[in-house]
Phi, psi and omega in degrees: 000141178292142179291141177290155183234163170238155179256125175242150185233147168224186186288349177272329180161214182225156179220155172273132180237138176307133186300329183278348186287143176272337176282171186225206192292320181292325174297316180296322177297320180295318180299320178291321187282330190233064172278069194262291185261337189076005180257120179287176180300138181297138188299323180294327176289323176297313177303313183296318182290325174297320176298323178298313183293324179294315180297318181297317178300317180296316180293319180292329175292321177298325180282358182064026180263329182250120179305134183306323183296323181277317181301320183294322180284330173296317178299315179300313183296320178296319179297321179297317179297316180298334177275000177099007178275156175063019184295331180290353180269354180263093195246001181284154182286150182296324178257127188200159170281166174099010175063017179102009180299323180292324175294315180299314184286328173302316177293315180302316182292317178300312181292323179295314183289326174292323178295321177296323179297317180290339175272002183066032176249164181279150177299141180090353178275072193285358176298324186272335175201107191257136179301318184275306188291326185250304183293322184267009184305136177066017182232168166222160170307327188284351169244329181292312183290313177300323179294317180296321180294321178296319178297311181299316180296317180300316182294317178299315182297322179298317177298314180299319179298324177294318178294319177299321179297322178294317179295318179302314178297324176298316176298317181298316179300322177288328175304314180290313181301324184258017181296333181267005183263103180264130187227175174284123172276154185227140167228144184061023185063020178243155179302134182239257178229166183296151176209151175282139172299324177298326178292326178295315179289332174296322177294323177296323180293321183294314183292326177292327177295324176292322177301321180294318179299317180296319181292322178297318179295317179295326178299324182301327182290339182285346184282347178274118185242162183246027177302132183095355176290335188052233195286311186233008178103357181273353177077020180303132178075010178235126179286152181300318179295326177300317182302317179292315185293316184296322178294318179298313182295321181294326175296317179296318183292320184269339185078017181251146180281061182290152176212153180289133180302145180301320182232107185290332176293313176302313183295335179273324180287317197253145187236024184294340177296321178292320180295321180295318178297315181296322179296319177297322177292323180297313180300316177302315181297322178295316179296319181291327179294318177298316179298318179295322176299317177301311185294321179296319178293316180294334180266359184296147182144221010276351180251322187257008181244199179292320175052042178267329179247145179245105180278148175298139178282123184253327181192158177302141187263357183206148177272353183232334184258103183300137176082357182285134177233127182259154178282062191296324183288334177279319179299322183291327178292323172302312186293321174301316179301317179298319180297316181293320176298319177294318178300322179298321178296317178298317181296319181296317176300316183292320181291331178273001185260008176289155175229130174054242192276358186204142169260112186277000184269021181308317183299319181287329175295312182298314182302313185281320182293314182292325177296316179299316179298316183292311185287330175296316178297310182296320182291316180295326179298305183289328176300318179290310187289321188255354178236308189281318186305315183254018177296141179227162179258139174276075194300316182296318179294318180301316180294318182297316180293318180298316180297330184268353185272172177255017189295333184275357182297332181300327180295342181273350180309312183292342184259328183247338186092152186298314185296319179295316180298318177298320179297322179297317178299315180302315181293322180297321178292324182284321187261351183069012174284164173275158177300318182301312183298322181292316180297319181290322178298319181280350179072026184285323178214159176276166178297321180295320178294320178297315179298325179291318187280317195259026175290115190299323182291325178296328182289347183263359183250117183305133174095330186293315183301316180295319178297320181293321179299314180295322180297317180290323179298000000 
């Protein structure tokens, strides 16, 4: 049997709405108008917007503008949404025209119709609980949606920072674990001088700590909200006391130290807080991609590559090559980094596309910013758990390559001079002899002096080599 419908009307006309649906006519118009990504509104944004509606209802009740009987059911409905109920009723596409009006009205209609149900009224009987007049009271899309986005982004960033801290600790643990592994260092992808594998992972930990600092600083700007700004920041239709109350209630509901922006016109026009957060994510993505490139190269092989790192095997690597295992957890982190870098460009274009009193590109900013935060968190989580935690060093191979390399010749510069040292390398390449044997044959240094100068671990500690040279001189 066909589902029964109800007829809803707006100033454009009327539409048939499934009788059981909590959404209404403006949601359906958005569904028809914007079949764009197929991706619904992000759950964290739904939670945040429901919190905004709850806080607004509480503040409007304090102002004696919203009848308690209606305000209480709006609050109850908003709480249900925040608990994860009715999520299937949020059906508008993430990318849409209208600066987020469709997202706002989807929420308003769901809360209004659930409120009507709690009042024992039929859905669509908006005289008793109206999406615009009651749920959206003292608000505009232009303050409700930006505030919800700031809350959602802040919460995502807090989760990401926790995950980054775990990855940072993972790098630090590998720094300690690999402190005794001296390997060939490389510049220009060519053999350079010895370095500890632990030092390389220590550098990864350091750059990640700076990424965390940047993200923490950017997060602070998201706590400034423009609730009460309404349409253009002038606060039309919102009482001054309401502006203070709604921010206080929203802080209590979310547990965040939210505060009203110093200039509501500025806070409504400008979107630099999102751009700053995205920029911090982009820098982190670039750094993570570089780290992943290093790890993939060091793990390349197992016979024809560098073969310095041993990654945990997560899945078969080929449908045709038996036994092949690919560095999939590192590759996925690379790809996430590329996506975040691309998202940042989209966000930059959208943030620069505002005109006058409003940036209407909010939906694409929200879509990309929340996606970047979410996939960075998920990617760093699996990268840490499935790649870094059980990562091991191919110690025997690393030592063998170091012993056969010319990387320690640099330590001889102060004793033999650059030209003599370069000539020794050239002869070693031509004759296949070792550097040590050539130096001893020529009588340039004694075996004791060589052992003193060319100890690889000493060459990886700043200052020691110079001090030893002065002592020998």
